[in-house]
C-alpha positions in Angstrom: -54.4 -36.8 -7.6 -53.9 -39.0 -4.7 -50.8 -38.5 -2.6 -49.4 -41.2 0.1 -47.6 -39.8 3.1 -45.3 -42.0 5.2 -46.6 -42.2 8.6 -43.4 -41.0 9.9 -43.5 -37.8 8.0 -47.3 -37.3 8.6 -46.6 -37.7 12.4 -43.9 -35.0 12.2 -46.3 -32.8 10.6 -49.0 -32.9 13.3 -49.4 -29.7 15.2 -48.1 -29.9 18.9 -51.5 -29.0 20.3 -53.4 -31.9 18.5 -52.9 -34.8 20.9 -53.6 -32.5 23.9 -57.3 -33.2 24.0 -56.7 -36.7 24.4 -55.0 -36.4 27.8 -57.0 -37.0 30.8 -55.5 -34.0 32.6 -56.7 -31.7 29.8 -60.2 -33.3 29.8 -60.4 -32.7 33.6 -59.3 -29.0 33.3 -61.8 -28.3 30.5 -64.6 -29.9 32.6 -63.8 -27.7 35.3 -63.7 -24.6 33.2 -66.9 -25.4 31.6 -68.5 -26.0 35.0 -67.4 -22.6 36.1 -68.8 -21.0 33.2 -72.0 -22.7 33.3 -72.4 -21.4 36.8 -71.7 -17.8 35.8 -73.9 -18.2 32.7 -76.9 -19.3 34.9 -76.4 -16.4 37.2 -76.2 -14.0 34.4 -79.2 -15.5 32.5 -81.6 -13.3 34.7 -81.3 -9.6 33.3 -82.7 -8.3 36.5 -80.2 -10.1 38.8 -77.6 -8.2 40.8 -74.8 -9.7 39.0 -76.2 -8.9 35.5 -76.6 -5.3 36.5 -73.1 -5.2 38.1 -71.5 -6.6 34.9 -73.7 -5.5 31.8 -71.0 -6.4 29.3 -70.5 -9.9 30.5 -74.2 -10.2 30.8 -74.7 -9.4 27.1 -72.0 -11.9 26.2 -74.1 -14.7 27.8 -77.5 -13.5 26.7 -80.1 -15.9 25.0 -82.8 -13.5 24.5 -83.4 -14.3 21.0 -83.8 -18.1 21.7 -86.1 -17.2 24.6 -88.7 -15.3 22.3 -92.1 -17.0 22.3 -91.8 -17.1 18.4 -88.5 -18.9 18.7 -88.8 -21.1 21.7 -91.0 -23.8 20.3 -88.0 -24.3 17.8 -85.6 -25.3 20.6 -85.5 -29.2 21.5 -84.5 -28.6 25.0 -85.5 -25.3 26.9 -82.2 -25.0 28.7 -79.9 -25.4 25.6 -80.1 -22.0 23.7 -77.7 -20.3 21.4 -75.9 -17.2 22.8 -77.2 -13.9 21.0 -73.7 -12.9 20.2 -72.7 -16.0 18.4 -75.9 -17.5 17.1 -76.0 -18.3 13.3 -78.2 -15.8 11.4 -80.2 -17.1 8.4 -80.7 -14.9 5.5 -84.5 -15.5 5.3 -84.8 -14.2 9.0 -85.7 -17.7 10.2 -84.5 -19.0 13.6 -82.4 -21.8 14.1 -80.8 -23.1 17.4 -77.1 -23.1 16.1 -74.0 -21.2 17.3 -70.6 -20.4 15.6 -67.7 -21.9 17.3 -64.2 -20.9 16.7 -61.2 -23.2 17.3 -58.8 -21.9 20.0 -55.9 -23.4 17.9 -56.0 -22.7 14.2 -58.8 -20.1 14.4 -61.2 -22.0 11.9 -65.1 -21.5 12.5 -67.6 -24.5 12.6 -71.1 -24.6 13.7 -72.7 -26.6 16.6 -76.5 -27.1 16.4 -79.2 -29.2 17.9 -80.3 -32.3 16.3 -83.4 -31.1 14.1 -87.0 -31.3 15.2 -89.5 -32.1 12.4 -90.5 -28.5 12.3 -86.8 -27.2 12.3 -85.6 -29.6 9.5 -85.9 -26.9 6.9 -84.0 -24.3 8.8 -81.4 -26.9 9.6 -80.9 -27.6 5.9 -81.0 -24.1 5.0 -77.6 -23.8 6.8 -76.2 -25.6 3.7 -77.8 -23.6 1.1 -77.5 -20.0 2.2 -74.2 -17.9 2.4 -73.2 -17.7 6.1 -70.7 -15.5 7.9 -69.1 -16.1 11.2 -69.3 -13.2 13.9 -67.2 -10.1 13.1 -66.9 -11.2 9.4 -69.4 -9.1 7.6 -70.4 -10.1 3.9 -68.1 -8.8 1.4 -69.4 -5.6 -0.5 -67.1 -5.9 -3.6 -67.7 -9.2 -4.6 -70.6 -11.9 -4.8 -71.1 -13.7 -1.3 -69.8 -17.2 -1.3 -72.4 -20.0 -1.3 -72.7 -23.4 0.0 -69.7 -22.9 2.6 -70.8 -26.1 4.8 -70.3 -29.4 3.3 -70.1 -31.8 6.2 -72.6 -32.9 8.9 -71.1 -34.7 11.9 -73.9 -36.4 14.1 -73.1 -37.6 17.4 -76.5 -38.5 18.6 -78.7 -41.6 17.9 -82.1 -40.7 16.3 -83.5 -42.7 19.0 -82.3 -43.4 22.4 -84.3 -45.7 24.7 -87.8 -44.6 24.2 -86.9 -41.1 23.4 -86.3 -39.4 20.0 -83.1 -37.6 20.1 -83.1 -36.5 16.3 -85.5 -36.4 13.4 -84.2 -38.2 10.5 -84.1 -35.4 7.7 -82.8 -37.5 4.6 -84.4 -41.0 3.3 -82.9 -44.4 4.2 -82.9 -45.8 0.6 -80.4 -44.6 -2.1 -82.1 -42.8 -4.9 -85.1 -41.6 -2.8 -86.0 -38.0 -2.0 -87.7 -36.1 1.0 -89.3 -32.7 0.7 -89.1 -30.2 3.8 -91.5 -27.2 3.4 -90.4 -23.8 5.0 -91.8 -22.8 8.4 -95.3 -21.3 8.2 -94.0 -17.9 9.2 -92.0 -17.8 5.9 -94.3 -19.5 3.6 -97.0 -16.8 4.3 -94.6 -14.2 2.8 -93.6 -16.5 -0.1 -90.0 -16.0 0.8 -88.6 -19.5 0.9 -89.0 -22.5 -1.2 -89.2 -26.1 0.1 -85.9 -28.1 0.2 -85.3 -31.3 -1.3 -83.1 -33.9 0.0 -82.0 -36.9 -2.0 -79.7 -39.7 -0.8 -76.9 -40.4 -3.3 -74.7 -43.0 -1.3 -74.5 -44.7 2.0 -71.6 -46.7 3.4 -71.4 -48.3 6.8 -68.0 -48.3 8.3 -68.2 -51.2 10.6 -70.3 -50.7 13.8 -68.8 -47.3 14.6 -70.1 -44.8 12.0 -72.1 -44.2 8.8 -71.1 -42.2 5.7 -73.7 -41.0 3.7 -73.8 -38.4 0.7 -76.7 -36.1 0.4 -77.8 -33.8 -2.5 -79.8 -30.6 -1.3 -81.5 -28.2 -3.4 -84.4 -25.7 -3.4 -87.5 -27.3 -4.7 -88.1 -24.5 -7.1 -84.9 -24.8 -8.9 -83.4 -21.4 -7.7 -80.0 -23.0 -6.6 -77.9 -25.7 -8.2 -77.8 -29.1 -6.3 -75.3 -29.1 -3.4 -73.6 -32.0 -2.0 -73.2 -32.6 1.5 -71.3 -35.4 3.6 -73.1 -36.9 6.5 -71.0 -38.8 9.0 -73.1 -40.4 11.7 -71.0 -41.7 14.6 -72.7 -44.3 16.5 -71.2 -43.2 20.0 -72.7 -46.2 22.1 -70.5 -48.4 19.9 -67.4 -46.4 20.1 -64.4 -46.8 22.6 -61.8 -44.4 23.5 -58.3 -44.9 24.8 -57.3 -41.8 26.6 -53.8 -41.1 27.7 -52.3 -38.9 30.3 
């Protein structure tokens, strides 16, 4: 069923906090807060530093030890952008993915922020959509089967190539009806844990010059899971313009 809502009624229903991020004063305050937190995080990143020893609880909050492990470091696109141990996304197959849970301050909903995949991390990235995932402090239910396919939308804010540098590895085909196969990382293949993932492009719609809407079908190649539909929204940030209001 489709429902049309008058614009005046829709505006009245908007939460009071929703327009706030568009105000330049708010953007400046957030930038200042993030700068302060980044400076603190940098000081706490060394577990042997005086400030880390003085504030062990705070140091554990900002710890990125898992992402720094030699086994996992090769899967990070940038050496200085790592998930915090406390909020990193944990895959059921024990594979590592540079992804973090993010909780909305207003509304309390959880989303995932993750790096643009490398060729060797495409399988782990796509696993986020085929495995049941649980935000921090929300353990899997013990009395009922775990929910699957919780994630259904990808928002890409980076171009695949910027200048002469690759910013994101394309992980689905360009032509509708075609498929791509992504094998599991070697560390998991050896144990026979995880099958390859198949990605099929079902639909693609270009919305002017600002964003592209694609519909993907994901499934494990061995047929152990039913196909799962995912919407991919690629915002062409270099073509977007914003009008911030104070």
